[in-house]
C-alpha positions in Angstrom: -50.7 69.4 -8.8 -53.5 66.9 -9.4 -51.2 65.0 -11.6 -48.6 64.7 -8.9 -51.3 63.4 -6.5 -52.3 60.8 -9.0 -48.8 59.6 -9.5 -48.2 59.3 -5.8 -51.5 57.5 -5.3 -50.5 55.1 -8.2 -47.1 54.4 -6.6 -48.7 53.7 -3.2 -51.2 51.3 -4.8 -48.4 49.5 -6.6 -46.4 49.3 -3.4 -49.3 47.9 -1.5 -50.0 45.3 -4.2 -46.3 44.4 -4.2 -46.3 43.9 -0.5 -49.5 41.8 -0.7 -48.0 39.7 -3.4 -44.7 39.3 -1.5 -46.6 38.3 1.7 -48.6 35.7 -0.2 -45.4 34.3 -1.5 -43.8 34.2 2.0 -46.8 33.1 4.1 -47.7 29.4 4.0 -50.5 27.7 5.9 -50.6 24.0 6.8 -53.9 22.3 6.3 -55.4 20.1 9.1 -54.5 16.9 7.2 -50.9 17.8 6.2 -47.6 18.9 7.7 -45.3 21.5 6.1 -41.6 20.5 6.1 -39.5 23.6 5.7 -35.8 23.0 4.8 -33.0 25.4 4.0 -32.0 26.7 7.5 -31.0 25.2 10.8 -34.0 24.9 13.2 -34.6 23.3 16.5 -38.0 21.7 17.1 -39.2 20.5 20.5 -38.8 16.7 20.9 -36.2 16.4 18.1 -32.5 16.4 18.2 -30.6 19.5 17.3 -29.3 20.1 13.8 -32.0 18.4 11.8 -31.9 21.1 9.1 -35.6 21.4 8.6 -38.7 22.7 10.5 -42.1 21.1 10.8 -45.3 23.1 10.9 -48.8 21.7 11.5 -52.2 23.4 11.8 -50.9 27.0 11.5 -49.2 29.4 9.2 -45.5 30.4 9.0 -43.2 32.7 7.1 -41.0 31.3 4.4 -38.1 33.0 2.7 -38.4 32.4 -1.0 -35.2 31.3 -2.6 -33.7 30.5 0.8 -36.1 27.9 2.2 -38.1 25.2 0.5 -41.6 24.1 1.6 -42.9 20.6 1.0 -46.0 18.9 2.2 -46.4 15.6 3.9 -49.9 14.1 3.9 -51.4 13.0 7.3 -54.4 11.3 5.6 -55.3 7.6 6.2 -53.7 5.1 3.9 -54.5 1.4 3.5 -52.8 -1.6 1.9 -54.2 -5.0 1.1 -52.4 -8.0 2.5 -52.1 -11.0 0.3 -49.6 -13.3 2.1 -48.8 -16.9 1.4 -47.9 -18.5 4.8 -47.1 -21.9 6.2 -48.3 -22.9 9.7 -46.5 -24.7 12.4 -48.0 -27.9 11.1 -46.5 -27.3 7.6 -49.9 -26.5 6.0 -49.8 -23.7 3.4 -52.4 -21.0 3.8 -53.2 -17.7 2.1 -54.1 -14.9 4.5 -56.1 -11.9 3.2 -56.4 -8.7 5.2 -56.1 -5.0 5.2 -53.9 -2.5 7.1 -55.1 1.1 7.7 -52.3 3.4 8.7 -51.2 7.0 8.7 -48.3 9.3 9.6 -48.2 10.0 13.3 -49.3 13.4 14.6 -46.3 14.1 16.7 -43.2 15.8 15.4 -41.0 12.8 15.9 -43.2 10.6 13.7 -43.6 13.4 11.1 -39.8 13.8 11.0 -39.2 10.0 10.6 -41.8 9.8 7.9 -40.5 12.9 6.1 -37.0 11.5 6.0 -38.3 8.3 4.5 -41.4 9.0 2.4 -41.4 12.8 1.6 -40.7 12.2 -2.1 -42.1 8.7 -2.2 -45.4 8.9 -0.5 -47.0 6.7 -3.1 -44.7 3.9 -2.2 -45.7 4.0 1.5 -48.4 1.3 1.1 -45.9 -1.0 -0.6 -43.4 -0.6 2.2 -46.0 -1.2 4.9 -47.2 -4.3 3.0 -43.7 -5.7 3.0 -43.3 -5.1 6.7 -46.6 -6.8 7.7 -46.1 -9.6 5.2 -42.8 -10.6 6.7 -44.1 -10.5 10.3 -47.3 -12.2 9.4 -45.4 -15.1 7.9 -43.3 -15.4 11.0 -46.2 -15.4 13.4 -48.3 -17.8 11.3 -45.3 -20.2 11.3 -45.5 -20.4 15.1 -49.3 -21.1 15.1 -51.5 -24.0 14.2 -54.5 -23.8 11.9 -56.8 -24.4 14.8 -55.3 -21.4 16.7 -55.8 -19.2 13.7 -59.4 -20.2 13.1 -60.5 -20.1 16.8 -58.5 -17.1 17.9 -58.1 -14.7 15.0 -57.8 -11.8 17.5 -54.6 -13.4 18.8 -53.1 -13.4 15.3 -54.0 -9.8 14.8 -52.6 -8.7 18.2 -49.3 -10.5 17.7 -48.9 -9.0 14.2 -49.5 -5.5 15.4 -47.2 -5.9 18.4 -44.4 -7.3 16.1 -44.7 -4.5 13.6 -45.1 -1.7 16.1 -41.4 -0.9 16.5 -40.7 -0.9 12.8 -43.8 1.2 12.1 -42.6 3.7 14.8 -39.2 4.0 13.1 -41.0 4.7 9.8 -43.1 7.4 11.6 -46.3 5.5 11.0 -49.1 4.3 13.3 -51.6 1.5 12.6 -55.2 2.5 13.1 -56.6 -0.9 12.1 -55.5 -4.4 11.1 -58.1 -6.8 10.0 -57.7 -10.4 8.8 -60.5 -10.9 6.2 -60.0 -14.4 5.0 -57.8 -17.5 5.5 -57.7 -19.6 2.3 -56.8 -23.3 2.5 -55.7 -24.7 -0.8 -55.1 -28.1 0.7 -58.6 -28.5 2.1 -57.3 -28.9 5.7 -59.9 -26.5 7.2 -62.7 -28.3 5.3 -61.6 -31.7 6.5 -61.2 -30.3 10.0 -64.8 -29.1 9.8 -66.2 -32.4 8.5 -66.5 -34.1 11.9 -68.4 -31.1 13.1 -70.5 -31.0 10.0 -71.2 -34.8 10.4 -72.2 -34.2 14.0 -74.5 -31.4 12.9 -76.1 -33.6 10.3 -76.5 -36.4 12.8 -78.1 -34.1 15.3 -80.3 -32.7 12.5 -81.4 -36.3 11.5 -82.0 -37.1 15.2 -84.0 -33.9 15.6 -86.0 -34.7 12.4 -86.7 -38.3 13.7 -87.7 -36.9 17.0 -90.0 -34.4 15.3 -91.6 -37.1 13.2 -92.1 -39.2 16.3 -93.7 -36.3 18.2 -95.9 -35.5 15.1 -97.0 -39.1 15.0 -97.8 -39.2 18.7 -99.6 -35.9 18.3 -101.7 -37.3 15.4 -102.6 -40.4 17.4 -103.5 -38.3 20.4 -105.6 -36.1 18.0 -107.4 -39.2 16.7 -108.0 -40.4 20.3 -109.3 -37.0 21.3 -111.6 -37.1 18.2 -113.0 -40.5 19.2 -113.3 -39.3 22.8 -115.1 -36.2 21.6 -117.5 -38.4 19.5 -118.2 -40.6 22.5 -118.8 -37.6 24.7 -121.1 -36.1 22.1 -123.2 -39.3 21.9 -123.3 -39.5 25.7 -124.4 -35.9 25.9 -127.0 -36.5 23.2 -128.4 -39.5 25.1 -128.4 -37.5 28.3 -130.2 -34.7 26.6 -132.8 -37.2 25.3 -133.3 -38.6 28.8 -133.8 -35.2 30.2 -136.3 -34.5 27.4 -138.1 -37.6 28.3 -138.0 -36.8 32.0 -139.2 -33.3 31.3 -142.2 -34.8 29.4 -143.0 -37.1 32.2 -142.8 -34.3 34.7 -144.9 -32.2 32.5 -147.5 -34.9 32.5 -147.4 -35.1 36.3 -147.1 -31.4 36.8 -150.7 -31.0 38.0 -150.9 -33.5 40.8 -147.3 -32.7 41.8 -148.1 -29.0 41.9 -151.0 -29.6 44.2 -148.9 -31.8 46.5 -146.1 -29.4 46.4 -148.4 -26.6 47.3 -149.6 -28.4 50.3 -146.1 -29.4 51.3 -145.0 -25.9 50.9 -147.7 -24.7 53.2 -146.8 -27.3 55.8 -143.1 -26.4 55.5 -143.9 -22.7 56.0 -146.0 -23.3 59.0 -143.2 -25.5 60.5 -140.7 -22.8 59.8 -142.9 -20.2 61.5 -143.2 -22.4 64.6 -139.4 -23.0 64.6 -138.8 -19.3 64.3 -141.2 -18.5 67.2 -139.5 -21.1 69.4 -136.0 -19.7 68.5 -137.2 -16.2 69.3 -138.4 -17.3 72.7 -135.1 -19.1 73.3 -133.2 -16.0 72.4 -135.4 -13.9 74.7 -134.6 -16.3 77.6 -130.9 -16.2 76.7 -131.0 -12.4 76.8 -133.2 -12.0 79.9 -132.0 -14.9 82.2 -128.9 -16.7 81.0 -126.7 -13.8 79.9 -127.1 -11.9 83.3 -126.4 -15.1 85.2 -123.4 -15.9 83.1 -122.1 -12.4 83.5 -122.4 -12.6 87.3 -120.8 -16.0 87.4 -118.0 -14.8 85.1 -117.4 -11.7 87.3 -117.2 -13.9 90.5 -114.9 -16.4 88.8 -112.7 -13.7 87.4 -112.4 -12.0 90.8 -111.6 -15.3 92.5 -109.0 -16.1 89.9 -107.4 -12.7 90.2 -107.3 -12.9 94.0 -105.8 -16.4 93.7 -103.2 -15.3 91.2 -102.3 -12.3 93.4 -101.7 -14.6 96.4 -99.7 -17.1 94.3 -97.6 -14.2 92.8 -97.0 -12.8 96.3 -96.0 -16.2 97.7 -93.8 -16.9 94.7 -92.1 -13.5 95.1 -91.6 -14.1 98.8 -90.1 -17.5 98.1 -87.9 -16.1 95.4 -86.7 -13.3 97.7 -86.0 -15.8 100.5 -84.2 -18.1 98.0 -82.1 -15.2 96.6 -81.2 -14.0 100.1 -80.2 -17.6 101.2 -78.2 -18.0 98.0 -76.5 -14.7 98.5 -75.6 -15.5 102.2 -74.4 -19.0 101.1 -72.3 -17.4 98.4 -70.8 -14.9 100.8 -70.0 -17.5 103.4 -68.5 -19.8 100.8 -66.4 -17.0 99.4 -65.2 -16.0 102.8 -64.4 -19.6 103.7 -62.6 -20.1 100.3 -60.6 -16.9 100.8 -59.6 -17.9 104.4 -58.7 -21.4 103.2 -56.7 -20.0 100.3 -54.9 -17.5 102.6 -54.1 -20.3 105.1 -52.9 -22.6 102.3 -50.8 -19.7 100.8 -49.2 -18.9 104.2 -48.5 -22.6 104.8 -46.9 -23.0 101.4 -44.8 -19.9 101.9 -43.6 -21.0 105.4 -42.8 -24.5 104.1 -41.0 -23.1 101.1 -39.0 -20.7 103.4 -38.2 -23.6 105.8 -37.2 -25.8 102.9 -35.0 -23.1 101.3 -33.3 -22.4 104.7 -32.6 -26.1 105.3 -31.3 -26.6 101.8 -29.0 -23.5 102.2 -27.7 -24.7 105.6 -27.1 -28.2 104.3 -25.4 -26.9 101.2 -23.2 -24.6 103.4 -22.3 -27.4 105.8 -21.5 -29.7 103.0 -19.3 -27.0 101.3 -17.5 -26.3 104.6 -16.9 -30.0 105.2 -15.7 -30.6 101.7 -13.4 -27.5 101.9 -11.9 -28.7 105.3 -11.5 -32.2 104.0 -9.8 -30.9 100.8 -7.5 -28.6 102.9 -6.5 -31.5 105.3 -6.0 -33.8 102.4 -3.9 -31.2 100.6 -1.8 -30.4 103.8 -1.2 -34.2 104.4 -0.3 -34.8 100.8 2.1 -31.8 100.9 3.7 -32.9 104.2 4.1 -36.5 102.9 5.6 -35.2 99.7 8.0 -33.0 101.6 9.1 -35.9 103.9 9.4 -38.2 100.9 11.5 -35.6 99.0 13.7 -34.9 102.1 14.2 -38.7 102.6 15.1 -39.1 98.9 17.5 -36.2 99.0 19.1 -37.5 102.1 19.5 -40.9 100.6 21.0 -39.5 97.4 23.3 -36.7 98.8 23.8 -36.4 102.5 26.4 -33.7 102.1 23.9 -31.4 100.2 21.2 -32.0 102.9 23.8 -31.2 105.7 24.9 -28.1 103.8 21.2 -27.0 103.4 20.6 -27.6 107.1 23.7 -25.6 108.0 22.7 -22.8 105.7 19.1 -22.8 107.2 20.5 -22.9 110.8 23.6 -20.7 110.3 22.2 -17.9 112.5 21.7 -20.3 115.4 25.2 -21.7 114.9 26.8 -18.2 115.0 24.6 -17.3 118.0 25.8 -20.5 119.8 29.5 -19.7 119.0 29.0 -16.1 120.2 27.4 -17.2 123.5 31.0 -18.0 124.8 31.5 -14.3 125.1 28.2 -13.7 126.7 29.6 -13.3 130.3 32.6 -11.2 129.3 32.3 -7.6 130.4 35.5 -6.3 129.0 37.8 -7.8 126.4 41.2 -6.7 125.4 42.2 -7.6 121.9 45.7 -7.7 120.7 47.0 -7.1 117.2 44.0 -4.8 116.5 41.8 -6.0 113.6 43.7 -9.2 113.1 43.1 -10.1 116.7 39.3 -9.5 116.2 39.2 -11.7 113.2 41.0 -14.5 115.1 38.5 -14.3 117.9 35.5 -14.5 115.5 37.2 -17.4 113.6 37.7 -19.4 116.8 34.1 -18.7 117.8 32.8 -20.0 114.5 35.1 -23.0 114.7 33.6 -23.9 118.1 30.1 -23.5 116.7 30.8 -25.6 113.6 32.7 -28.5 115.3 29.4 -30.3 115.3 29.4 -30.7 111.5 30.7 -34.2 111.6 28.3 -35.1 114.4 25.4 -33.7 112.4 26.4 -35.9 109.4 26.4 -39.0 111.6 23.1 -38.1 113.1 21.5 -37.6 109.7 22.9 -40.9 108.4 21.5 -42.8 111.4 18.1 -41.1 111.0 18.0 -42.0 107.3 18.8 -45.6 108.1 16.3 -45.9 111.0 13.5 -44.1 109.0 12.7 -41.8 111.8 12.2 -38.9 109.4 9.8 -41.0 107.3 7.8 -42.2 110.3 6.8 -38.6 111.0 8.6 -38.1 114.3 9.4 -34.6 113.1 8.8 -32.3 110.2 10.6 -29.4 108.6 14.0 -30.7 110.0 12.9 -30.7 113.6 13.2 -33.5 116.2 10.6 -35.0 118.3 10.9 -32.2 120.8 10.3 -29.6 118.1 13.9 -28.5 117.9 16.2 -28.5 114.9 18.5 -31.6 114.7 21.4 -29.3 114.5 20.5 -27.4 117.7 22.9 -28.1 120.3 25.5 -29.2 117.8 28.9 -27.8 118.7 32.1 -28.3 120.4 32.9 -28.6 124.0 31.8 -25.9 126.4 33.0 -22.6 125.4 36.4 -21.8 126.7 37.0 -18.6 128.3 39.4 -16.4 126.5 42.0 -14.8 128.6 40.8 -11.3 129.1 41.8 -8.5 131.0 39.2 -7.3 133.4 39.3 -3.8 134.4 
């Protein structure tokens, strides 16, 4: 039994060790400065297109199937490449540009994928590729600049180079951390010659400054010598003054006794005089305090009271005058405003009345003028129409009398028929023979009697045309002077009585 337990324990230990070894083989961890690129199966990574065929892992661990998947590492460390580029400027001057580019693989999956597909097995050649990219763009940018632009604004050159290389570096999956232009070499000496005028100006300014300094130093030395002489003179003068004071002091010392006695007596007199002056001043002050001050106080009190009373009366009088003035001004303003309002109202009413009267007159005049013009136009139109009608009738009569007569007969045919039928007006009873034929004969005869005046009408119209009576306006619309139609009364002899049988 113990032997079986040992075997089982050994097998368990071996199994655990095998699992641990297998786990170590399958578990891979990406360091902070590297990315694991796992290929061998289809994966989809966020931000990348589908079907890349590899997986990217950064900053964590992942399981890998040995024999099925392959794990390779892509460094995310910084890299640098030295730039040694021979360029030609816009002025045709050859230059050698020296600089350095510090770059690395981008931290995002897109940059890592781009760099992995280009440099995974050629990471040592990354610096050379970057140098070629920057060298080409640097030559192109320098070709568009002058030497002065490159010297004075080197940051502009750096910025343009980074901007030009940004797209290509992004395609390579790289980002530029720093681009520095260290040195610009000029084998032709153009930069040195360009600096010579400035160097000469600096030397000139230096010489001028040195000469100015020498002049100032000389002036300072002369001033120092003058001050030394002045100091010597002052010293001698002081020495002479001191000697004179010593001599004077000796003389005073010799006269000290008599002068001391005289001074003592003078001092006594001065002190006595001072005492007398002080006594007189004290008495004066006493008088001031006892007599003058009270009198001045009483006078000041009376004067102050009088001034106060006077100011009060003046203030009262001024206030009364101001009140009267304000009242008068207010009354005058009120009267002026009332008068102005009344005048304005009167003027407004007058203007309104005048405007109304003027508008009424203008309207009546316009109306009368319009009525007169309308009546005149109507009369004119009627006269013109009548004249045109007469003229047309006369012309028609002159051209075709038969047509005019026919028109007149047509227009007056009812009257002609009526005149023919008047012959039967007094017949009470009429006997017709032959029936309908007899009736037709009777009506034919009546119409013949009514139309016998056709020839007479033609003669009358011809005579009227020749005499111009129709044109002279003796009648209008085919009427005579008496207002009757020219065909009225035209007919045959008096109507003949038809033999009838009266019942």
